[in-house]
N, C-alpha and C positions, 0 to 999 in steps of 0.2 A: 508682613515681613519687613525687617530693616532694609533700607535702600539708600541710594544716593550717598551723601557725605557720611551718614551714620554707618552704612555698610562698609564704606571705604575705610572708616576708622577701625572697624572690627577686623577687616581683612589685612590691616597694616599698610593700606594704600595711602592713607592720610596721616600726616605727622602730628596733627592736633585735633582735639574733638570739635565737632561742629557746634554752633551756638544753639541749634534746635535738633530734635530727633526726627529723622525722616523715615516714614513708613509707607509702603506701597500696598494697596488692596486691589482686588479685581474691579474692573470697570463697571460691572453690574451692581456693585455695592455703593450705597450712598453714604459718604462720610458724615453727613449731617445727622444720621441716626445715632452716631456715637456722641454727639454734642461737641462742643469746642474743648479741646484738650490743650491747656497751656504748655507751650514749649514743644509741641508736636506738629509737624507738617505731614498731611496725608496726601499721597499721590494715588491717582487711579490709572490703571493700565489694562489694556486688552490682552497684553502678553505678560502673564505672571509666571516667572520661572524661579523656583526655590532651590537653593543649594541643599543637597542631601547631607543631613547632619544628625547626630544623636538627639534624642528627644529632649535632653536636658539643656541643649544649647538654643539660643534665640534664633528663630528662622531669619534668613537673610537672602538677598539676591546673590548669585554666583559672581565671581570677580569680573568675568567678561561682561555680564549684564550690568553690573555696577558701573564699570567703565563707560559703557554706552549711555547709561542714564546720565552720568556726569558730563559726557561729551554733549549730549542733547541740551543740557542746561547751561553750557558754557557761554560766556559773553562774547568770546572770539575764538577763531580757529587755533590761535596760538595756545589759548587756555585748554582747548580740547586736545591738542597734540601733547600738551604736558601730561595729561592723564594717561594717554596711550603709552608715552615713553616711560612714565613712572611705573606703570603696572608691569610692563615687559622688562624694564631695567631691574626691577626688584624680583624678577623671576616668579611673579605671582600668577602670570598667565602668558600664553604665547600669542604672537600676532595672528596665527592661524585660528586660535580659539575665539579671538575677538571677531575675526572675519566670519567665522561660522555663526556666531551669535547675531552679527549684523545682517547676514543673509536671511535669517529667520524673521526679521522685522520688516513689515511692509513699508513703514515710514521711518526714515533715518535722515536726520540733518547732515549735510555735507557728505553724503554717501560716496560720491566719486572721489572727492578729496581724501576722505578717510581710507578708501581702498588703496590709493597711491601712498598715503602716509604710512599705512601698515606695512607696505613693501619696504619703505625707507627705514622704518623701525627694525624690521627684520635684518636689514643690512647694516645696522649699527648707528643710525641717525637718532640720537637719543633725546634731544631737547629742541624746543622751538627755534632757538638761535641757530642750531645746526641745520634744521630744516630750511630756514631762510637762506643759509649759505649754500646748501646743495641746490635748492630750487632757483634762487634769484641771482646768485653769483656764478656758480659752476655750470649748471645745466642751461640756464637762460642765455649764456654766452658761448656755448659750445666748447667749454674747457674739458680736459680729461677728467675722468672720475677718479677720485681719491679712494684709498682704503680707509674706512671709518673705524675709530677706536682701535687703531693698529697697535699691536703689542710689540714692544722692542725691549730687549735686554741690554742695558747700558751699564756703565761703570757705577752709576748711582742706584742701580736696581732696575726692576721692571718698570717701564714707562708705557702709558697708553696715549697715543697721539690722536687728536681729534680727526684730522684729515692728513693722510700721508700719501704723497705721490712717489711711490717706491722707485720707479724707473728714473725719476728726475731728482731724487734726493732732496725733496722739498716738503715741508710740513706747514700746515695752516692750523693754528690754535685759535679757538673762539672763546671769548670771555664776555658774559653779559653784565658784569658788574662795572660800574663807573670807576671804581678804584679798588685796589687790592690792599689787604692788610700787609704790613711789612714782611711777615714771614712767608706769605704766599708769593710775593714778588721775588723773594730769594729762591723759593722752590721753582718758580717758573724759569728764573735765570739759570739755575742749576740744570734743569732739564734741557734748556736750549744749548747750554755749553756741552752737555753730554752728547746731545745729538750731533753737534758740530764736530767734536773730537772723535766720535765713534764712526763717522763716515761722511764727513763734509755735508751734513744735512742742514740746509738753511731753514729757519723758522720765521714765518710771518704771523703776526697777531692781529686779528680783526675783532672789533666790538660791534655793538648793536647798530650804530650809525653806519659802519662799514658794510653791513649786509642789507641795509635798507636805503637810506637816502644817498649813500655813496657807493652803492653796489656796482654801478657801471665802471666808475673810476678804479675801484679795487679789482674788478675783473680784468681790466686792462693791465694793471700792475702785476697781477698774478700771471697773466698770459706772458708778459715780458720776462718774468722770472723763470717760467717754465721753458720759454724758448732759449734763454741763455743756457739752460741745462739740457737742451737737446730736443725739445718738442718741436714738431714741424709746423705747428699752427693750423693744421687741417681741421676745419669745422668751426673755427673762431668766427663769431658773427655778432652783430648788434642785436640786442634783445627787443628792440622796438624802434619806432620812428624817431624818438627823441634820444635814443642811445647813440653815442658817438664813438663807441669802441670799434675800431676797424683794424684790419691787418694790412700793412703796406706790402708785406711779403707774400709770396706764393709758398705753398707747402715745400719744405726742404730748404728754404732760404734761411740764412743766419740772422736776418734783420729782425728787430723786435717790433711789436705792434705800435701803431700810431694811436695815442690816447688823446682824444680831443676834449674829453670832458674835464672841466677844471675843478669840480667839487670833490 
């Protein structure tokens, strides 16, 4: 049956065709018996699950199984997470269906991480950059949890905010690109202006470096912004021995956190 990148292409999970055709056969079959087929990669699996299809369509792995095959073959967890978010974001499969397929596999790379990641996906954390923000900036430093992909009706139309702290009128937008095309920059500016005029919502914009090498500094800045808007700072803490984000204040104080990290 078709599998991996080829099944992803057929399911609409991949945006471009793979360079080779991926096929999966049962583990007790020896691919050598078929000889070498140019342009075809044959995978062997102890767990062969075929999607129920009419006989005139090419057999293929179901979407959930295809996602897990791609996850297992990914070079990094960020790449693996991208497959999860793409499949669920396109409404091709639910996080629960992927969990069910994963439970049936005796061996699964990154099983514990994937279980947590699927919970995040179900909550609206759609891309690797967003996962890093939630995991390494927000949760790692005890910051409040934002509402993901928050829908707001503004003067410029319906807007979806990456991370919206409703009670504090604060929004964090994430951008993985090093630069925007001019039209995108104006769209972002329009959204920020709409947010501000519609309810005094402040917008912070973080990129890749902000959620990786600068994550502690950005966590401190975000904590300061939240405290200025009413957060009591309860739970704010350093993420590790080298993290120097600390709170000078006790819960309920109006003082902002002391940020010692310079990067």
